[in-house]
N, C-alpha and C positions, 0 to 999 in steps of 0.2 A: 281776827274775829270781827273787826269793824266792818269788813266787807259784806257780812251777812245782810241781806236785803230786808229792811223793816219799813213797811209802808202801809198806808190805807190803800185798798184796792182802787178806789176812785182816783188816786193820785199816780197810779202806775203809768209810766210813759210807754209808748209803743215798743220801744227797744227792749224795755224790761219785761213786758208781757210776752213779747216774741221769744225772748231768751228762755223764759220758763216753759212756754208751750211748745217751742220748736227745739227739740233736743234729740234729734235723730243721730244714729250711729254713722260716722263718716267712714264707711267701709272703702270708699273709693281711694282714700289716701293710702291704704295698705294693699289694695288689690294687685298692683304689679308684683309685689313680693309674694303674695299668696299664689298668684298664677304660676310663678316660677317654681314654688315648692310643690304645688299640685302636679305640675308636669313632670317634675323629677320623680315623684312617687309613682306616677303612672308608668313611667319609662323604666325605672330601676327597681321597683318593688322593695323587698326587705333591705337591700343594700342602701337604698335611699333613706329608709327609716333609721338605720343605724347611723349613717352619716349626719342626718339632720338632727337626730337626738343628741349626738355629740356636739354639734354646732350650737344648738339652742339651749340644751339642758346641761351641757358640760359633762356628760358621762357617755361612755361607750357601752352599749348594751350588746349582749350575746343573743340568747333566745328572746324573741319578742313576747311570746306568750308566757305568762306567769304559771309555773308548775304547781302541782298539788302540794309538794313538799314545802314550798315557800308560803302557800296559803295556810297550811297546818302550823307552821312556825309562827306565822302572824297571829294566829289564835292564842298561842302561848304568851305572846308579847303584850296583848291588850288586857288591861285590868278588868276584872269581873264587873265592877260597877259601871264601866263604860259599855261593856257588852250588854248589861241589863238595860241601860238607857237606850241602846240601839234596838233591843228587843221590844221595848215599850213603843218606841217610835214606829218600828216596822209593823207591829200589830195594829196601831191606829191608822197608819197609812193604808194598809191592806183593807181594813174594815171600811174606811171611807171610800176607797176606789171600788170595792165590791158593790157598793150602793149605786155606782154609776153604770153597772152592766145593763145592757139592753137584752131583750128576749133574743134567742138565737134565730127565731123565725116567726114572723107574724103575717097573716093574710087577712084581707078584708074584701068584701064584695063592693066594688065601686059602681057597678050597675048590674042588672040581672044577667047571670051567666058569666060575669067577668070578675075573676079573683085576682087581686094584686097585692103584693106584699114586699117584705124586705128580709134578707138573710144577713146576719152579722157574722163575719169571718175574721179571725185574727190574722195579722201579718205573719209571714213565715219567719222573718228575722229583723232584729232591731239592734242598732248600735247606740250605746249610751256613752256620752262623753262626760267624764268626771274630772273637773279641774284638780290639779295637784302640783307636785314638784316641791315647792318650798313649804306648802301647808297641806293639811289633810281636810278633805271635804266628804266625810262618810255620809252626811245627810243627803248629798247629791246622788250618791250611789243608790240610796234607798228610794229617793224620789223618782228616779228614772227607771230603775229595774223593777220595782214592786208593781207599779201599775201595768207595765208590759206583761209581766207574768200573770197578774190578775186577769188581763184581757185574753190570755191564752197563747201569747207568742211563744213558739217552740224554742227559738234560739235568740237569746239576748246576750250580747257581748258588751264588755266594758273596756274602753280605752282611757288610760290616765297616765300623766307624765311620771317618769321615775324620779327619785331623789338622787342626790349626789353619788350614792353608792350603786346606782343602777337598779335599786329595788323600789317597789311600790310601797307607800306608807302602810304599815300593818293595819291601822284602823280602817283605811279605805278597803283593803283586802277583806277584812272581816265583814264589813258592811256589805260589800258586793256579794260575798259568798252567802251571807245570811239572806240577802234579798232574792237570791236564786239565779245569779249570773251564771251563764253556761261557759263563758270563756272570758279571761281577763288578760289584757295586753298592756305592756309597759311602754306606751308611746302616747304622746300628747301633741297639742298644737295643730297646725294646719296639716301636718303629715298624718296625724291620726284620722282626721276627717277624710282626707284623700284615700287612705288605706281602707277605711270602712266603705267608701263609695265605690272604688275600683277593685279592691282586693289586692293582695300581694301573695307571695308564696306561703306566708304564714297565716294571713287573715283573709277569710272568705268574705266577700262583699255582703252588705245588708240592704234591706229595702228602705229603711228609714233611719235617720240619725237624730237623736234628741239629747238635750242637756245644755247647761250653760257653759260659757267660755268667754275669753277676751275678744277684742275686736278682730283679731286675726282668725280665730275660730269661727266667729260670726260671718266674716267675709268668705271664708272657705265654704261654709254651709250654703250661703246664698249663691256662690259661684257654681256649686255642684248640684244645684237643685234640679237641673235637667237630667242628672244621672241618678240621684237618690233623693227621696223626699226628706224634709226636715220638719221640726216642730214649729219653730217661729224664729224671727230675728230677735236678737237680744242686745241690750246695751247696759250701761251702768245701773246698779240697783237704785231704787227710789222709794220714798214714802211721802204721802200727803196725808195730813191729819186735819180733820174737821172737828173743831172743839167749841164748846160754849162755856158758860160760867161755872158749870159743874166740874170741869176738868181741873186737875192739879198741875201747876206749872212744873213741879219737879218731875212728874211722870212724862209730860209732853217733851221736856228737854231731854230726858233720858232716851226717849224713843227717837228723837232727831239725831242724837249722838250715836245711838246703836246703829242707825242706818249709815251715818257718816263713816263709821269705822270699817265698813266694807272695803272702800276704795276711795281714792282721792276724787274720782269722778262721780261718786254717788251723790244723790240729790235728796234733801230733806226740806219739806215745805209744811208750814202750819198755817191754816186759814181759820180765823175765828171772828165772831161778831162781838167779842168782848175785848176792848182795847186794853183794859187793865190786865187781863190774862195774857195778852200778847206781850206787854211790857215786862211782866213778871217772868214769863217764859224765856224771853231774851236774856234776862239777867241770870237765870238758871243755866241756860246753855253755856254762857261765858264762864260760869263757875264750874260746872261739871266737866266741860270739855278738857280743862287743864288737868283734871284728875285721871283721865283715861290713859290706859297703857299704850294706846295707839295714837298718841297726841299729834304726831306729825301728819298722819293720814287724816285724822279728824279735822285738824285745823284747815287743811287744804280743801277738804270736802265741804266744810261749813262756809267757805267763801262763795259757794254756789247755792247755799241754802237761802230760804226766805221765810219771813213771818209776815203774814198779810192780815190786815184788819178789814173785814167785809162790812158793808153797810147793813147786811141782814143775813140770816141763815140761808135764804134762797140764793143770794149772791155767792155765798161760799159753796153751795152745792153746784151752782152753774159753773163756777171756776173749776171745781173738781172734775166735772164731766168733760170740760174742755181739756184739762190737763191729762186725763185718762191715766192715773197712776198705776204702777205695778202693785204697790201695797196701799190700801186706803184704810186708815183708822178713823172710826166715827166715835168720838167721846163726847156725847151730848146727853141731855136729860132724857130724850126719847129717841134712841138710835134707830129703832125700827121704822119710825116715820121718815127719817132722813134716808135710810136704806131704800125705801120705796121710790125715791127720786133719783137714785144712782143708775146711770146707764153705762158708764165706762170705768172699769177697774179690773185689775188682774185678780186680786183677792181682797176681801173686805174683813175688817177686824172690828167687832162691835163692843163698845163699853170699856170701862177703865181697867178691866182685868184681862184684856185680850191683846197682848203685845204682838207685834210682827214676829218676834222671836219664837212664839208658840207655833205659828205656821211654818217658820223656817225649819223647825225640828220635829215636833212631836204631837201636834194636835190632830194630824191625819190628812189635812189638806196639802196640796202639792206646792212646793216653793219654786218650781220652774215656771216662770210667769212672764207675760209680755211686758216689755219696758219701752221707754222712749215714745210713749203715746200709742204703741201698737195695741194697747188694750181697747182702743176704739174698734178694732176689727178682729183681734185674736183672743182666744181663750187660753187659760193656763193649761199646763200639761194634764191630761186626763185619759181615762180608758179609751175614749173615742180616737185618740191619737194613734192607737195601736191596733185598730180594726178597720176593715173595709165593710161597707154596707152595700150589698148586692140586691138589686131589685128583682122580684120574681113575679111572673104572671101566669095564669092558667085560664083559658077562655073556652067555653063550650060553643058548639055550632050555633045555638040560639043566641048566645051572647055576642058572637062575631056578627051574626045577622043584624042585630040591633045597632052595632057600631059601624056597619058597612058604609052607610052613606057619609057619616062624619069623616071616616078615614079616607075614603076615595075622593071626596070633594076637596079635602085639605091637601091630599097628596097631589092631585092634578093641578091645584092652584099653585103648588110649588114646582110644577113641571116634572114631577116624579111619577110618571105613568106606571112604571113597573111596580112601585109600591102599591098603587091601587089595584093592579092586576093580581098581585099576590093575595089579595083579599078575595077577589072575585073567583079565582081558580079554586079556592077552598070551598066556596059556597055553591058554585055552579058546575064547573067542568069536572072536578074530581069527585064532588059530592061525598066528602069525608063524613063519616059518622061522628056525631057529637059525643063528647065524653062527660 
């Protein structure tokens, strides 16, 4: 615990600041292994999936696709209170993402006789990667499948690693079924990504792959982006908390530890303009961390954590925008004022009663978010990830006449005389009737 960084921001040395702000995912270190696996799946299909699953998951699978009987049995194995919790989460996630939907088609007159617009069309197929194997992540099934279905994607498949008996965790199966998954496959890791990208005898390829995964899954997604679209790169989970004197040290510490229990590589950072709060929170972190059930993971993760004392709230906000956290908690007297200054974050949590855990599970917002500073340019998973936007235009004869000079002059300036001629022929030689 002594390795937790505790400093005034003005005293941060360049190496410390760089370590906090430069936390990219080192996919190159695993890329040779990923390339080998991808090639094997592309060449050998289902046989490769079986062999690779046995190698990496320790189980020999028969049929790759999970059958209806197994899904029905899973429903009998999951307690009713857990099903109810999944239903509440699903309803909130669906309600939130429905609000993101754009109009199917809109048109506007950009100049007399010129109508231009946009048509929103869902993708035909999407693959959702849901981590699994040793643990169940039903929330990730909801977060990836539900917005795709809200967007209107016809075919949504789920790939998730099997457990030691070759079966998918019943909770994950129930969540995927409830969310509307059309097909579920018992395969994970790089081989699952490759199968969704190229297709195998059992798995038809998809147009886009979404969902969280480890460094190997991330590397595979990046490698195959020329074949299949992906949502975003992803790294270890992270939280940055901006707090002032109104925050409670016990709450701040619990949120840092909650993030730390995800993974040894997870990152938790507190930035406050109140030094007393910082000191009290550090003491609480050391106290609470030892009481957690995942102590070994938390301990290693907190060695990468930091509690920083800013000279002002403005300095705290500036650091947060540079950090671009996956999760940003704002626990201050006036959180809306601070929110107005935020430019880079995956998802924001306002006030003392809005923990990251709410967004992870049931508030309705999506928990598939950009990490490692990618929030500077990427959005979290949303309905837009599952649609295409096609531009549309309709021009009358009069409208084209008004645009003729602008079009032909620009076309000829670029040396594209045929472009200019395509306009002239409509207006002079063929004398098409306007519509």
